C-alpha positions as CSV (number, residue, x, y, z in Angstrom):
1,X,0.0,0.0,0.0
2,X,2.8,2.4,0.9
3,X,4.5,1.8,-2.4
4,X,1.2,2.5,-4.2
5,X,0.7,5.7,-2.4
6,X,4.3,6.7,-2.9
7,X,4.1,5.9,-6.6
8,X,0.9,7.9,-6.9
9,X,2.5,10.9,-5.1
10,X,5.5,10.8,-7.5
11,X,3.3,10.5,-10.5
12,X,1.2,13.4,-9.4
13,X,4.3,15.5,-8.7
14,X,5.5,14.7,-12.2
15,X,2.2,15.8,-13.6
16,X,2.5,19.1,-11.8
17,X,6.1,19.7,-13.0
18,X,5.3,18.7,-16.6
19,X,2.0,20.6,-16.6
20,X,3.7,23.9,-15.8
21,X,3.6,26.5,-18.5
22,X,6.8,28.2,-19.8
23,X,7.5,31.8,-18.7
24,X,7.3,34.8,-21.0
25,X,9.1,34.4,-24.3
26,X,10.4,37.0,-26.7
27,X,8.8,36.7,-30.2
28,X,9.5,39.9,-32.2
29,X,12.8,41.5,-32.9
30,X,13.9,44.7,-31.2
31,X,13.1,46.5,-34.5
32,X,9.6,45.0,-34.6
33,X,8.9,46.0,-31.0
34,X,10.1,49.5,-31.8
35,X,8.0,49.8,-35.0
36,X,4.9,48.1,-33.7
37,X,4.7,49.4,-30.1
38,X,7.2,52.1,-29.1
39,X,7.2,54.4,-32.2
40,X,3.5,54.8,-32.7
41,X,2.8,55.3,-29.0
42,X,5.7,57.7,-28.5
43,X,4.2,59.7,-31.4
44,X,0.8,59.7,-29.7
45,X,2.3,61.0,-26.4
46,X,4.5,63.5,-28.1
47,X,1.7,65.0,-30.3
48,X,-0.4,65.4,-27.2
49,X,2.1,67.8,-25.8
50,X,1.3,70.2,-28.7
51,X,-2.1,69.2,-30.0
52,X,-5.1,69.0,-27.6
53,X,-6.0,65.3,-27.5
54,X,-9.6,66.3,-27.1
55,X,-9.6,67.9,-30.5
56,X,-11.2,65.6,-33.1
57,X,-8.6,63.9,-35.4
58,X,-8.4,61.6,-38.4
59,X,-7.4,58.8,-36.0
60,X,-10.8,59.0,-34.3
61,X,-12.3,57.2,-37.2
62,X,-10.0,54.2,-36.9
63,X,-9.2,54.0,-33.2
64,X,-11.6,52.7,-30.5
65,X,-10.2,55.2,-28.0
66,X,-9.6,58.9,-28.4
67,X,-8.6,61.9,-26.4
68,X,-6.7,61.6,-23.2
69,X,-7.6,57.9,-22.9
70,X,-5.6,57.3,-26.1
71,X,-2.7,59.2,-24.6
72,X,-2.8,57.3,-21.3
73,X,-2.9,54.0,-23.1
74,X,0.0,55.0,-25.3
75,X,2.1,56.0,-22.3
76,X,1.4,52.6,-20.6
77,X,2.2,50.8,-23.8
78,X,5.6,52.6,-23.9
79,X,6.3,51.7,-20.2
80,X,5.4,48.1,-20.8
81,X,7.5,47.9,-23.9
82,X,10.5,48.6,-21.7
83,X,9.9,45.1,-20.2
84,X,9.8,43.7,-23.7
85,X,13.1,45.3,-24.7
86,X,14.8,44.0,-21.5
87,X,13.4,40.5,-21.9
88,X,16.1,37.8,-22.3
89,X,16.0,36.1,-25.7
90,X,15.0,39.2,-27.6
91,X,16.8,39.2,-31.0
92,X,18.1,41.8,-33.3
93,X,16.8,42.0,-36.9
94,X,19.8,39.9,-38.0
95,X,18.9,37.0,-35.6
96,X,21.6,37.7,-33.1
97,X,20.9,38.5,-29.4
98,X,19.9,42.0,-28.4
99,X,22.1,43.6,-25.8
100,X,19.4,43.3,-23.1
101,X,22.1,42.8,-20.5
102,X,24.3,45.7,-21.5
103,X,24.4,48.4,-18.7
104,X,23.7,51.3,-21.0
105,X,20.8,49.5,-22.8
106,X,19.3,48.8,-19.4
107,X,19.8,52.4,-18.2
108,X,18.3,54.0,-21.2
109,X,15.4,51.5,-21.4
110,X,14.6,52.2,-17.7
111,X,14.8,56.0,-18.4
112,X,12.3,55.5,-21.3
113,X,10.0,53.5,-18.9
114,X,10.3,56.3,-16.2
115,X,9.5,59.0,-18.7
116,X,6.5,56.9,-20.0
117,X,5.1,56.5,-16.5
118,X,5.5,60.2,-15.9
119,X,3.7,60.8,-19.2
120,X,0.9,58.4,-18.0
121,X,0.4,60.6,-14.9
122,X,0.5,63.7,-17.0
123,X,-2.2,62.2,-19.2
124,X,-4.3,61.3,-16.2
125,X,-4.0,64.9,-15.1
126,X,-4.7,66.0,-18.7
127,X,-1.7,68.3,-18.7
128,X,-0.1,69.2,-22.0
129,X,2.5,71.3,-20.2
130,X,3.7,68.4,-18.2
131,X,3.9,66.2,-21.3
132,X,6.0,68.9,-22.9
133,X,8.3,68.9,-19.9
134,X,8.6,65.1,-20.0
135,X,9.3,65.0,-23.8
136,X,12.9,66.3,-23.2
137,X,13.8,63.3,-20.9
138,X,12.1,60.9,-23.2
139,X,13.9,62.2,-26.2
140,X,17.2,62.1,-24.3
141,X,16.7,58.4,-23.4
142,X,15.7,57.5,-26.9
143,X,18.5,59.5,-28.6
144,X,21.2,58.1,-26.3
145,X,20.2,54.6,-27.0
146,X,19.8,55.2,-30.8
147,X,23.2,56.9,-31.0
148,X,24.8,53.9,-29.3
149,X,22.9,51.0,-30.7
150,X,21.0,51.9,-33.9
151,X,23.9,51.2,-36.3
152,X,22.9,53.6,-39.1
153,X,21.3,52.1,-42.2
154,X,22.9,48.7,-41.8
155,X,20.4,46.4,-40.1
156,X,23.2,44.0,-39.2
157,X,24.8,46.7,-37.1
158,X,21.7,47.5,-35.1
159,X,21.8,46.8,-31.4
160,X,25.4,45.7,-31.5
161,X,26.9,45.9,-28.0
């Protein structure tokens, strides 16, 4: 009986171990994350510093959300994209590993996240002036990273540590 119970316990533990799902996995390249998530959302936040988000726009016809809600969502998407850019296993466009463990990559990605979270709070407060103030730190983080890692027009040179 003890052997049967012990065997049953081992089998059930094996089922628990084999039944666990894998953790987060990187799918898109750095470039795809930038083009698909970071760039359009940065533009949304940046434009809101100069153009009243409550003014009707062409985007209203194609987007479900408009106004300050769109700006808040864009800021959160930017902040969350920092997690994606730091995720181990993220690849560059040429199939090589992104420098997600490089100190300056981490620093500038965290600066982007911090600026995005400040932009989120500014959007919650519906403050164009605060968004304008934040745009300088966001631009600095992006420009520093691009100067170091973009690699010009050669996709193979992008994100080279």
